[in-house]
C-alpha positions as CSV (number, residue, x, y, z in Angstrom):
1,M,12.4,-77.0,-16.5
2,D,11.8,-74.2,-19.1
3,T,11.9,-74.9,-23.0
4,S,11.2,-73.5,-26.3
5,T,9.9,-76.3,-28.0
6,G,6.7,-77.9,-28.6
7,K,6.0,-81.9,-27.5
8,M,7.0,-84.8,-29.5
9,V,4.3,-87.0,-30.1
10,Q,4.9,-90.7,-31.3
11,I,1.9,-92.7,-33.1
12,I,1.9,-96.7,-32.8
13,L,0.1,-98.3,-35.4
14,L,-1.1,-101.7,-33.9
15,P,-2.0,-104.7,-36.4
16,V,-6.0,-105.3,-37.6
17,H,-6.9,-109.2,-36.4
18,G,-10.2,-110.2,-38.4
19,G,-10.9,-106.6,-38.8
20,R,-11.2,-106.0,-35.2
21,C,-8.7,-104.2,-33.0
22,P,-7.2,-106.3,-30.0
23,S,-8.8,-105.8,-26.5
24,S,-5.0,-104.2,-25.3
25,P,-2.1,-103.6,-27.0
26,P,0.7,-106.1,-27.7
27,N,3.6,-106.1,-25.3
28,I,5.8,-103.7,-27.1
29,A,9.0,-104.2,-24.6
30,S,8.7,-107.9,-25.4
31,R,8.5,-107.4,-29.5
32,M,11.2,-104.6,-29.6
33,G,13.7,-106.2,-26.8
34,K,15.4,-104.0,-23.8
35,H,18.4,-102.8,-26.1
36,D,16.1,-101.7,-28.6
37,L,14.1,-99.8,-25.9
38,E,17.6,-98.1,-24.1
39,I,18.4,-96.9,-27.9
40,Q,15.1,-95.4,-28.2
41,A,14.9,-94.1,-24.9
42,S,19.0,-92.3,-25.5
43,H,17.9,-91.0,-28.7
44,L,14.2,-89.2,-26.9
45,R,16.8,-87.8,-24.0
46,E,19.4,-86.5,-26.8
47,M,16.5,-84.9,-28.5
48,E,15.1,-83.1,-25.2
49,E,18.6,-81.9,-24.8
50,E,19.0,-80.0,-27.9
51,N,15.6,-78.3,-27.4
52,Q,16.5,-76.8,-24.6
53,I,18.0,-73.4,-23.8
54,K,20.5,-73.4,-20.7
55,L,22.4,-70.3,-19.5
56,H,25.6,-71.3,-17.2
57,G,26.6,-68.1,-14.8
58,M,27.0,-66.2,-11.6
59,W,24.4,-64.0,-10.2
60,G,26.6,-61.2,-9.6
61,S,28.9,-61.1,-13.0
62,T,28.1,-58.6,-15.2
63,F,28.7,-60.5,-18.4
64,T,26.1,-63.0,-17.0
65,K,23.8,-60.1,-16.2
66,R,23.9,-59.1,-19.9
67,V,22.7,-62.4,-21.1
68,E,20.1,-63.0,-18.5
69,L,18.3,-59.4,-19.5
70,A,18.6,-60.0,-23.4
71,L,16.7,-63.8,-22.9
72,K,14.1,-62.0,-20.7
73,I,13.4,-59.0,-22.4
74,K,12.8,-61.3,-25.7
75,G,10.5,-63.6,-23.7
76,I,12.7,-66.5,-24.5
77,P,12.2,-69.2,-21.8
78,Y,15.4,-70.7,-20.4
79,E,17.0,-72.8,-17.6
80,Y,19.3,-71.2,-15.4
81,I,22.6,-72.9,-13.7
82,E,24.4,-71.1,-10.9
83,E,27.8,-71.7,-11.1
84,D,30.5,-71.7,-8.7
85,L,33.4,-70.0,-9.9
86,S,35.9,-71.2,-7.2
87,N,35.0,-74.7,-8.1
88,K,34.0,-74.5,-11.9
89,S,31.6,-77.7,-13.2
90,Q,32.8,-80.1,-15.5
91,L,30.2,-78.7,-18.0
92,V,31.8,-75.1,-18.0
93,L,35.1,-76.6,-18.9
94,K,33.7,-78.8,-21.5
95,Y,31.5,-76.0,-23.2
96,N,34.6,-73.1,-23.1
97,P,37.7,-75.0,-22.8
98,V,39.6,-71.7,-23.6
99,H,38.6,-68.9,-21.0
100,K,36.8,-71.5,-18.7
101,K,34.6,-68.7,-17.9
102,V,31.0,-67.7,-17.6
103,P,28.7,-66.8,-19.5
104,V,28.0,-69.7,-21.2
105,L,24.6,-70.2,-23.5
106,V,23.8,-73.7,-24.7
107,H,21.2,-74.0,-27.2
108,N,20.5,-77.2,-29.2
109,G,23.1,-78.9,-27.4
110,K,25.5,-76.2,-28.5
111,P,27.4,-74.0,-26.1
112,I,28.2,-69.9,-27.0
113,I,30.4,-68.1,-25.5
114,E,31.6,-64.7,-24.9
115,S,28.6,-62.4,-23.8
116,L,28.6,-59.7,-26.7
117,I,28.7,-62.7,-29.0
118,I,26.1,-64.6,-27.2
119,L,24.0,-61.1,-27.2
120,E,24.2,-61.1,-30.9
121,Y,23.7,-64.9,-31.4
122,I,20.1,-64.2,-29.8
123,D,19.2,-60.9,-31.5
124,E,20.0,-63.3,-35.1
125,T,18.2,-66.5,-33.4
126,W,15.0,-65.1,-32.5
127,K,14.5,-61.9,-34.5
128,N,11.3,-60.7,-32.3
129,A,11.1,-57.5,-30.7
130,P,12.6,-55.6,-29.2
131,R,15.7,-55.9,-31.4
132,L,19.1,-55.7,-29.9
133,L,21.0,-54.3,-32.8
134,P,19.6,-52.0,-35.6
135,D,18.7,-53.9,-39.0
136,D,20.6,-50.7,-40.4
137,P,24.4,-51.4,-41.4
138,Y,25.5,-48.1,-40.4
139,E,23.5,-47.9,-37.3
140,R,24.5,-51.3,-36.3
141,A,28.2,-50.7,-36.8
142,K,28.0,-47.2,-34.4
143,V,26.2,-49.7,-31.7
144,R,29.0,-52.3,-32.0
145,F,31.5,-49.5,-31.7
146,W,29.9,-48.3,-28.3
147,A,29.5,-51.5,-27.4
148,S,33.2,-52.1,-27.7
149,F,33.9,-49.2,-25.8
150,F,31.9,-50.5,-23.0
151,H,33.1,-53.7,-23.2
152,Q,37.3,-52.8,-23.4
153,Q,37.6,-49.6,-22.0
154,L,34.9,-48.8,-19.2
155,F,34.6,-52.3,-17.8
156,E,38.4,-52.0,-17.3
157,D,38.6,-48.9,-15.6
158,M,35.5,-49.8,-13.5
159,G,37.3,-52.7,-12.2
160,R,40.2,-50.8,-11.7
161,V,38.6,-48.4,-9.2
162,I,37.1,-51.0,-7.6
163,T,40.2,-53.2,-7.3
164,S,42.7,-50.6,-6.3
165,D,43.8,-47.8,-3.6
166,G,45.7,-44.8,-3.2
167,E,47.3,-43.3,-6.1
168,A,46.6,-46.1,-8.5
169,Q,42.6,-45.7,-7.7
170,E,42.8,-42.1,-8.2
171,K,43.9,-42.6,-11.7
172,A,41.2,-45.2,-12.7
173,T,38.7,-43.0,-11.5
174,K,40.3,-39.9,-13.1
175,D,40.4,-42.5,-16.6
176,L,36.8,-43.4,-16.1
177,F,35.4,-40.1,-15.7
178,E,37.2,-39.0,-18.8
179,K,35.7,-41.9,-20.3
180,L,32.0,-41.1,-19.2
181,T,32.5,-37.7,-20.6
182,V,33.4,-39.1,-24.0
183,L,30.5,-41.9,-23.5
184,E,28.1,-38.8,-22.8
185,E,28.9,-37.0,-25.7
186,G,28.9,-40.0,-27.9
187,M,25.1,-40.7,-26.5
188,K,23.9,-37.7,-27.8
189,D,23.6,-39.1,-31.2
190,F,21.5,-41.9,-29.8
191,F,19.2,-39.5,-27.6
192,P,18.9,-36.3,-29.7
193,G,16.0,-35.2,-27.0
194,G,18.3,-35.6,-24.2
195,T,16.5,-37.8,-22.1
196,P,16.4,-41.5,-22.6
197,S,13.1,-42.7,-23.1
198,I,13.7,-46.8,-22.5
199,N,11.2,-49.5,-21.5
200,G,11.0,-53.1,-21.9
201,E,10.0,-53.0,-25.7
202,N,12.5,-50.9,-26.8
203,M,15.8,-52.1,-24.9
204,G,18.5,-52.3,-27.0
205,L,22.3,-53.7,-26.8
206,L,23.6,-50.6,-25.4
207,D,21.2,-50.2,-22.7
208,I,21.5,-53.9,-21.6
209,L,25.4,-53.1,-21.3
210,M,24.9,-49.7,-19.3
211,C,22.3,-51.5,-17.1
212,A,24.8,-54.4,-16.8
213,L,27.7,-52.4,-16.0
214,F,26.5,-49.3,-14.1
215,G,22.9,-50.8,-12.5
216,P,24.7,-51.5,-9.2
217,Y,25.9,-47.9,-9.3
218,K,24.3,-47.6,-5.4
219,A,26.3,-50.4,-4.3
220,H,29.2,-49.2,-5.9
221,E,29.1,-45.7,-4.3
222,E,28.3,-47.3,-0.9
223,V,31.6,-49.4,-1.1
224,L,34.0,-46.8,-2.5
225,G,32.6,-44.0,-0.9
226,M,32.4,-41.7,-4.3
227,K,29.5,-41.1,-7.0
228,M,30.0,-43.2,-10.4
229,I,27.4,-41.4,-12.4
230,D,27.2,-37.6,-11.0
231,P,23.8,-36.0,-12.4
232,E,25.8,-32.7,-12.6
233,R,29.1,-33.9,-14.3
234,N,27.0,-36.6,-16.7
235,P,23.3,-35.8,-16.8
236,L,22.4,-37.7,-20.0
237,L,24.0,-40.7,-18.5
238,F,22.4,-40.3,-14.9
239,S,18.9,-40.1,-16.6
240,W,19.5,-43.0,-19.0
241,V,20.2,-45.3,-15.8
242,M,18.1,-43.8,-14.0
243,A,15.1,-45.0,-16.8
244,I,16.7,-48.3,-17.0
245,T,16.7,-49.3,-13.8
246,E,12.7,-47.9,-13.8
247,I,11.8,-51.1,-16.0
248,P,10.3,-53.9,-14.5
249,V,12.2,-56.8,-15.8
250,V,15.6,-55.0,-15.0
251,Q,14.0,-54.8,-11.2
252,E,13.0,-58.3,-11.2
253,S,16.6,-59.4,-12.2
254,T,18.7,-56.8,-9.6
255,P,19.9,-58.7,-6.7
256,P,19.5,-57.0,-3.4
257,H,21.6,-54.2,-2.3
258,E,22.7,-55.6,0.6
259,K,24.3,-58.6,-1.6
260,L,25.4,-56.3,-4.3
261,V,27.5,-54.3,-1.3
262,G,29.0,-57.7,-0.2
263,L,29.8,-58.8,-3.5
264,V,31.8,-55.7,-4.3
265,Q,33.1,-55.3,-0.7
266,F,34.5,-58.9,-1.2
267,I,35.9,-58.2,-4.6
268,R,37.9,-54.9,-3.3
269,Q,39.1,-56.5,-0.2
270,H,40.0,-59.8,-2.0
271,A,42.0,-57.7,-4.7
272,L,43.5,-55.3,-1.7
273,Q,45.0,-58.2,0.1
274,S,46.5,-60.0,-2.7
275,C,48.3,-56.8,-3.8
276,V,49.8,-56.5,-0.3
277,A,50.9,-60.2,-0.5
């Protein structure tokens, strides 16, 4: 198990008899008693638990992917715990009793929920590079605005495109493409040169959100039979996705294409069948 903590060292001072150390240490267990040892062992386990970083998630979750990428690009060791969303563990229900969803980040024995909140927590707790949010208050506010746009607008429209059919899907697709055009214009302020230069050392919050949502664009296109990020319609967004998907840590974190296709197909089929029923 990976942790970000050091080792706890205990030093036991033994009494010296007649100026000489005894040939062997006394029986600590007999002096402390079984109950005292159990209390000490429990205390050590609690301290060990507090120093761990754990991420409860689901491999195909866009929200989990956001947190995974943030931890990895910052080089933060953690233990990943895969959750079965059809049979959620008692820990998820305990840590997130309101929404009962993943991801859940547990740090120092305390749970943090909601992916955007977790990302900001990570950036504020581990201030090493790359910083996910700018230090300047105005630039930070701009990033937060577009992060909200990703979270509340693009993700919902993308979900409707995948889970609908016929006229409903056509409307959802139209809405998504319109918002991608808005995003294209907005990102020109962040990439004045027109070509994003992204690597594992300068990835920020918006790069993570873009990667988590549109990184699997090939799986989306294969299942839906349409181009989601078109190089002619959205050249800046397309080059942005291309740059992100070339980053080694992103490639290492991306599930196999066939597995992603299977997940998108399952979500789509389940949603369409539910509508018919």
